[in-house]
C-alpha positions in Angstrom: 17.5 4.6 10.8 15.3 7.4 12.2 11.9 8.1 10.7 13.1 11.0 8.6 15.8 8.8 7.0 13.2 6.2 6.2 10.9 8.7 4.6 13.6 10.4 2.6 15.1 7.1 1.4 11.9 5.2 0.6 11.5 5.0 -3.2 9.3 2.9 -5.5 11.1 -0.3 -6.4 10.1 -2.3 -9.5 13.0 -4.8 -9.8 13.5 -7.4 -7.0 16.1 -10.1 -6.1 14.6 -13.6 -5.6 15.9 -13.6 -2.0 13.1 -14.6 0.4 11.7 -12.1 3.0 12.2 -13.5 6.4 9.2 -14.3 8.6 10.5 -12.0 11.3 10.8 -9.0 8.9 7.3 -9.8 7.5 5.9 -9.9 11.1 7.5 -6.5 11.9 6.0 -5.0 8.7 2.5 -6.4 9.4 2.7 -5.2 13.0 3.5 -1.7 11.7 0.4 -1.9 9.5 -1.7 -3.0 12.5 -0.6 0.1 14.4 -1.8 2.5 11.7 -4.6 5.0 12.7 -8.1 4.5 11.4 -11.6 6.1 11.7 -12.8 5.5 15.2 -10.2 2.7 15.4 -12.3 0.7 12.9 -9.2 -1.1 11.5 -11.2 -1.9 8.3 -8.1 -3.2 6.5 -7.2 -6.9 5.8 -4.0 -8.1 4.2 -3.4 -11.1 2.0 0.2 -12.1 1.7 0.9 -13.8 -1.7 4.0 -16.0 -2.1 2.7 -18.6 -4.5 4.2 -17.9 -7.9 1.1 -19.0 -9.9 -1.1 -16.6 -7.8 1.4 -13.8 -8.2 1.4 -14.4 -12.0 -2.4 -14.3 -12.1 -2.5 -11.2 -9.9 -0.1 -9.5 -12.3 -2.6 -10.1 -15.0 -5.0 -7.9 -13.2 -2.8 -4.9 -14.1 -2.8 -3.2 -17.5 0.0 -4.5 -19.8 1.8 -1.1 -19.7 2.0 -1.0 -15.9 5.6 -1.8 -14.9 4.5 -3.0 -11.5 3.1 -6.2 -13.1 6.6 -7.6 -13.6 7.5 -6.4 -10.0 4.6 -8.5 -8.7 5.8 -11.5 -10.6 9.5 -11.1 -9.5 9.2 -10.1 -5.9 9.2 -12.9 -3.4 6.0 -11.6 -1.8 3.0 -9.4 -2.7 0.9 -7.7 -0.1 -2.7 -7.1 -1.1 -4.7 -4.7 1.0 -8.4 -5.1 1.3 -11.0 -3.1 3.2 -14.3 -3.9 4.9 -17.0 -1.7 3.2 -19.4 0.3 5.4 -17.2 0.4 8.5 -14.7 3.3 8.2 -16.4 6.7 8.1 -19.5 5.4 9.7 -21.0 6.1 13.1 -24.1 3.9 13.1 -25.7 3.0 9.7 -24.9 6.2 7.7 -21.6 7.8 6.7 -20.6 10.6 9.1 -18.6 12.7 6.6 -19.0 14.1 3.1 -16.5 11.4 2.0 -19.2 8.8 2.3 -18.1 5.2 2.3 -14.8 6.1 0.8 -13.1 6.8 4.1 -11.8 3.2 3.9 -9.5 4.3 1.1 -7.8 6.7 3.5 -7.5 4.2 6.4 -6.2 1.5 4.1 -3.8 4.0 2.6 -2.4 4.8 6.0 -1.9 1.2 6.8 -0.2 0.6 3.4 2.1 3.6 4.0 3.1 2.0 7.4 3.9 -1.2 5.4 6.1 0.6 2.9 7.9 2.7 5.5 8.5 -0.4 7.7 9.8 -2.3 4.7 12.2 0.6 3.8 13.5 0.6 7.4 14.3 -3.0 7.0 16.1 -2.6 3.6 13.2 -4.0 1.6 11.5 -2.4 -1.4 7.9 -1.8 -2.3 5.9 0.2 -4.8 2.3 1.3 -4.3 0.1 -0.4 -6.9 -3.4 1.1 -7.5 -3.9 0.7 -11.2 -5.5 -2.7 -11.6 -8.8 -4.5 -12.0 -9.8 -4.7 -8.4 -12.9 -6.9 -8.9 -10.8 -9.4 -10.9 -8.2 -9.4 -8.2 -10.9 -9.9 -5.5 -12.3 -12.9 -7.4 -8.8 -14.4 -7.8 -8.2 -14.1 -4.1 -11.6 -15.2 -2.9 -12.3 -11.8 -1.2 -15.8 -12.1 0.3 -18.7 -9.8 -0.3 -18.5 -6.7 1.9 -14.8 -6.3 1.3 -12.9 -4.8 -1.7 -9.3 -4.9 -2.9 -7.8 -1.4 -2.5 -4.1 -1.6 -3.2 -1.1 -3.9 -3.4 2.6 -3.8 -3.2 5.4 -6.2 -4.2 7.7 -6.8 -1.3 11.4 -7.9 -1.5 15.0 -6.8 -1.7 15.7 -4.3 -4.5 18.1 -5.4 -7.3 19.6 -1.9 -7.0 18.9 1.2 -4.9 16.4 3.5 -6.4 17.2 7.1 -7.0 15.0 10.0 -5.8 12.7 11.6 -8.3 12.3 15.4 -8.2 9.9 16.7 -5.6 8.0 20.0 -5.8 9.2 22.9 -3.7 7.5 23.4 -0.3 6.2 26.8 -1.7 4.3 24.9 -4.4 2.4 22.6 -2.0 2.0 24.6 1.2 -0.3 27.5 1.7 -1.0 29.7 4.8 -4.4 30.7 6.1 -6.2 30.0 2.8 -5.6 28.1 -0.4 -2.9 30.1 -2.3 -2.1 32.1 0.9 1.6 32.9 1.5 3.5 34.1 4.5 
């Protein structure tokens, strides 16, 4: 599958088969994350792979009850939790170098997570970006040390059924030329 097929066919999956994810596929996915770009090659991300059912159940409790990703975390054979080292990405020496301050780690970790979901899709696996959860509670559950935070997570496994594409905005609604709102 070429990169455009992967991008166009990747969809959020919330229902998973119990089939295990092979170690070789997981290694390929994690290597894809490792290859993601980051601020000055800081590679601030860290990943926790959860396969223990009790831990997945407890992690799902970090999500609000109305978040359908909670069941996905319980059902999928694996969950990938992305953490970030604070005060590394976006910094030159001791001070942030951009107006984004210390939040550049969100961008870098997001890039690595997107590498994960695209690599998973290329291998026929499903994912869904999960960002609405109690991050401090998840960090405590997973023994994330001081100086790091939990940024995002995704269940990882084989979809029960293929997802269908949701409508996308037209290019003319999201792309401008020369200035915000500018047209050709």
